[in-house]
N, C-alpha and C positions, 0 to 999 in steps of 0.2 A: 098820690099813687104812681103817677108817671115818673116823678122824681125818684121814688123808691125803686122802680123797675130799672131806671137808668143807672142808679148806684149799684144795684145788684149785677147788672150787665157789665159794668166796668170792673167790679170785683172779680167776676168770673173770668173776664178777659185777662186780668192780672194773675189770677190763679193758674190759668192755662198758658201764661206768658205768650199771648198772641203775637206780640212784637218780635218774639224769637221763633215761635212755631211757624209763622208765615215764611221767613227766610229759609227755614229747614225744608218746608214744602216746595219752595222754589228750586232747591237743589234736585228734588225729584223731577220737577219740570225740566230742568237742564238735562238730567239723565235720559228722560223720555225723548226729548228732541234730538239728542245726539244719537240715540239708538234708532229712532224711527226715521229721522231725516226731515220730517215736516210736521207741522201742527195739525192735529186731528182732535175731534171731540173726545176721543178716548183718553186724552191727557187729563181731563177733569177729575176722573175717579181716583187714580193713584195720588194725584196732588192733594185732593180733598182728604183721602184716607190718611196720608202721612201727616197732614195738618192736624187732623183730629187725634191721631195717636201721639203726636208730639205734644199737643196741649194736655192730653191725659197724663202723659209721662211727667210733664212739668208740674201738673197738679199733684200727682202722687209724690213727687220729690218734695213738694212743700208740706205734704202730710207727714212724710218721713222725717223732715227736718224742722218742724215748726217750733220745737223746744230750742233748738240751736238758733233759729231765726229770731227768737225773742231776745237773745243775748246780743246779737250784732246790730249796731245802728243802721247798717245798710239794708237789713232785711226785716227789722222789727215792725215795719208798717205794711208788710205783706198781709193778704186777706185773713189768714188764719191767726197768726200771732196778734194782729190788731183787733181781732174779734169781729171783723166785718162779715166773715163767713164762719160757720161752724164746721167741725169735722164731718158731721153727717151730710151737710150740703156739699162739702168737697168730695166725699165719697160718691155721692149721686152723680156729680159732674164727671168724675173719673170713670164710673161704670158706663155712663151714656156715651162718652167720647171714645172710650176704649172699644166698646162693642161696635159702634158706628164705623170707626176707622177700620177695624179688622174686617167688618162685613164688606165695606166698599172695596178693600184690597182683594179679599178672597173672591167675591162675586164678580167683580169686573176686571181684575188684573191677574187673577190666578193664584194657585197655591204657593208658588215660590215667592211672589211679591208679599203675600200675607205672612209667610214664614219669616221673611226678612224684616217685615214690620214688627212682628212679635219679638224677634231676636233683638232689634234695636231697643224696643221697650224694656225687655228684660235686662239688656246690658246696661242701660242708663240707670235703672232703678235697683237692679239686683246686684250689679257689679260695681259700677262707677261710684254711685252714691255711698255705699258702705265703705269703699276703699278710701274715700276722702278722710275718714277718721284714722286710717292706718298708715297712709303714706302720702308724702307731698308729691309723689310722682304718679298719682292716680290719673292725671291728665293723659298719660301715655296710653294705657288701655282704654281710657275714656274717649280717646280720639276715634275709636271704632264707631262711636255713636254718630259722628259726622260723616263717616265713609259709607254707611249703609243706605240712607235715604236716596242719594242719586242712583244707587244700584237698583233700588225698588222701581224707579222710573225707567231704568234701562230694561229690566226684565218685563215690566208691564207693557212696554212697546214691542215685545217679542224678541229682544236680544238675549244672548246667552251670557250668563254671569261669568263664564270662563273666558270670554272674549278679552284679549289684551287691552283693548280700549276701555272696557268696563273696569278692569283691574287698575289701570292707570287713573281713571276718573275717581275711583274710590280712594286710591292712595293720595291723590291731590287733596281731597277734602279731609282725609285723615291727618295729613301734615298740617293743614290750615287750622285744624281744631286745637292743636296743642298750644301754640302761642297765645291763643285767645284765653284759654284756661289759666295759663301762667301769668299773663298780664293782670288778670283778676286777682291772683294770689299775691302778686307784687304790690298792687294798689291797696288791697284790703287785708294784707297778711296779718296785721296786728289784730284785726277783728276775728279772723279765722282762729288765731291762737287763743283769744279770749273764749271762744266757743268750744274749744277742745278739738278743733280740726287741725290736720297737719298743714304746714305752710312752708314754701320754699324759703321764706325769710328767716326761718329758724336754722336753716342749713347753709344758706349762702347770703352774702351781702347783696344789696340792690345792684351794685356795680357788676358783680359776678353774674347775676341773673340776666341783666341787660346784655 
């Protein structure tokens, strides 16, 4: 019984990509500290809210792409294509984490923080994910996903989103997101092509991409 619970816990952690969702939440931590200037207990809520939303968005992404994930060697062992978790179990996870994350942001950090969290969620799953099938340059608009979590921390601490420092912070994380996506495309370009996704390797040589 305990072993089964542990296996399920690990599967849900992989579904929510906790190893990625945590660093995303830490960018919210950074934004809060830069805005407030010191550590307070209030930092817990926006960081936890963003972590939950990031995990929910990652899980929804895997629901959206589980058929594609079956084709690519890099992703075929993910919880849904491998059969470790069902679509129903995945949807329950998504619903719980989405609601909890939005509740924390709205109740403890305010309407603007909650709106930015929802915008990030929508942008990742509603814009970036579908764009991957249409263009190899989806990483450019997708970079917005990296820019918004630190801004959530900024406004949660009472800062104005129009502050030049906030804009510079968001731009820094936006720029940093794009090379990450493109390095994945460079490394696994042939798998993306097999799965019907657009890849930079179909348009440029590895030397040109580098």
